[in-house]
N, C-alpha and C positions, 0 to 999 in steps of 0.2 A: 390083421395088419392094417386095414383101411383106417381104423381109428387111431393108429399110431403115427401115420404119415403126416408130416407138416409141410412138405414141399421139397423142392430141389435145394441141396446144400452147396454143391460145387461141381465143376467139371474139371477134369485133369487133362492138360495138354502138354505132351512132350515136345521139347524144342531143342534145336541145335543152334538157334539164333535168339538167345535170351533178350539181348538189348532191342532187337527189331520187334520181338513179340511184345515186350513191355510197351514199346512206343506205339505199336498197332492198337493194343487194347486201351492205352491211355487216350488215343485219338477218339476212341469210341466211348470215352467217359469213365473207364475203370480207373481206380486209384490203388496204388501199391499200399498194402497194409502190413506186409511182412516180407523180409528177405532174410534168408539164412543159408548157411553152408551145411551140407550133409556129406557123410561118407556112404557111398553105395558100392558094394563089391570092391571095397578098398580104394575107390576112386572118389575124389572130391567133386561134388555137383552143387549147383545153386538151385534153390527152391524159392519161388516167389508167389505170394498170394496177392491177388488183386480183387478188390470189391467192385462189383458192377451191378448197381441196383440192389436187388435182394439175392444176388448170386456171387459166389466166390469162384474166381478163375485161378486154378492151381497150375502154375507153370513149373516144369522140372526139366533139367538138362539131360539130354541123351546125345550120344555121338551120332547115332543113326536114327532117323525117324521115317515113317512111312510116306509122308508128303502126299497122302491121299485119304479120302474118307474110308471108313471101314464099316463094321457092324452098325455104328451110329453114323448116320448120314449127315446130319446137321444139327446145329443148335438154333432154336428160334427165339427171338426176343420180341416182346410186345412193346410197341412205341405209341405215343399219344398222337403223333402227326407223321404219317408215313411219307408224305411229300417232302416235308422239311428234313426228315432223316435221310431220304434219298438225295436231296440236294446237297446235304452235308457230305455224304459218302462220295458223291461226284467231285465236290470241291477238294476233298482230301486225296483224291486220286486212287481210291481203293480199287482193287481188281474185282470185277463183277462176274458172278457165275450166271446170274439171270440176265435176260435182255431187258434191262430197265425194270420198271414196276410191272409185274405180271399178275395174272389172276389164277386162282386155283379153286376147283370145285370139290376138293377133298373133304371139306368141312360141310356142316349142315347148310350153310349159305356160302356163296362164293366170297372169297377173300382176296385182298390185294397184298402183295409182298414183293420184296427184292432180296437178293442173296449176294453176299460178297465172299471172297476167299481170303483167309488169313495167311500170314507168312509161313505157316506150317502145313498148309493144305486144308485146314479146317474150313468148313462152310458155315456161315452165319446168316440166318434169315431174319429179316425185320418185317413185322406184320402189325396191323392195327386192328384193335377191337375184336379179337377172336374170343 
């Protein structure tokens, strides 16, 4: 299997606030590459794909969503300048999960990161040079 892997393809995020979710990820630099309607269990839903660096964010409508993290705790994005990314997140008024830029010793060397909360309860970490 190791020889077949090429990296992450997409993450799926259920939402009951499609417009807010698109706006949130757009502020983070993602671009809508597809919007389409689907029928799921006889009910029309909207599906939106957004390209974010080398990752696709798949948004799909649900009436009810968990609004909390689950088995997957967070998504981590690598950035070239953590301080600039943090300043941007502050300026945009994003809700923070972390207390500003924090340090973690989970890795082979200590890293710096910050984490925000999306409008569906998802946590997104930003880190530099891991």
